[in-house]
C-alpha positions in Angstrom: 11.0 2.0 12.5 8.3 4.1 10.8 8.7 4.7 7.1 7.1 7.5 5.1 4.4 5.1 3.9 3.7 4.1 7.5 2.9 7.7 8.4 0.8 8.0 5.3 -1.4 5.1 6.3 -2.0 5.7 10.0 -5.4 4.8 11.3 -6.4 8.5 11.5 -5.2 9.2 8.0 -5.6 5.8 6.3 -7.8 7.0 3.4 -5.6 10.0 2.6 -2.1 10.3 1.2 0.2 13.3 1.4 -1.0 14.8 -1.8 -4.6 15.0 -0.4 -5.9 12.3 -2.8 -8.0 9.5 -1.5 -5.7 6.4 -1.2 -7.1 3.2 -2.7 -5.5 -0.3 -2.6 -6.8 -1.4 -6.0 -5.9 1.9 -7.7 -2.4 1.7 -6.2 -1.9 -1.8 -7.5 -3.1 -0.6 -11.0 -0.4 2.1 -10.9 2.2 -0.5 -10.2 0.9 -2.7 -13.1 1.0 0.3 -15.4 4.6 1.1 -14.5 5.6 -2.5 -15.0 3.9 -2.6 -18.4 5.8 0.6 -19.5 9.1 -0.8 -18.3 8.6 -4.1 -20.0 7.5 -2.6 -23.3 10.5 -0.2 -23.4 8.3 2.9 -23.5 10.5 4.8 -21.0 14.0 6.3 -21.3 16.5 4.8 -18.9 16.4 7.6 -16.4 12.6 7.4 -16.3 12.8 3.6 -15.7 14.7 4.3 -12.5 12.2 7.0 -11.4 9.2 4.8 -12.2 10.7 1.8 -10.5 11.3 3.8 -7.4 7.7 5.0 -7.5 6.5 1.4 -7.9 8.5 0.2 -4.9 6.9 3.0 -2.8 3.4 2.0 -4.0 4.1 -1.6 -3.1 5.3 -0.5 0.4 2.0 1.4 0.8 0.1 -1.7 -0.2 2.1 -3.9 2.1 1.5 -1.6 5.0 -2.2 -1.4 4.3 -2.5 -5.2 4.2 -0.5 -5.6 7.4 -2.7 -3.2 9.2 -5.8 -5.0 7.9 -4.4 -8.4 8.9 -3.8 -7.1 12.5 -7.4 -5.9 12.6 -8.7 -9.3 11.4 -6.5 -11.1 13.9 -8.0 -8.9 16.7 -11.5 -9.6 15.5 -10.9 -13.3 15.3 -9.4 -13.3 18.8 -12.4 -11.4 20.1 -14.7 -14.0 18.5 -12.7 -16.8 20.1 -12.8 -15.2 23.5 -16.5 -14.5 23.2 -17.2 -18.2 22.5 -15.5 -19.2 25.8 -18.3 -17.6 27.8 
């Protein structure tokens, strides 16, 4: 099952998100941290808390998808190294 964040992070479009901005793991984590800080300090009205929480969840899904794709790439590289050493 492909989620919206999966389609945003395909190999051909990994560095771009739907809005056209360059996607960056560290920047996305920083956005989540900012949202958490605002929620914890009570800066937001209740309706905004739900909106921001929803955005944070989407950001975390993007990060999770990115890391899963990178883990697959690393596993493939390690497998290639292991296979090369057999020869």
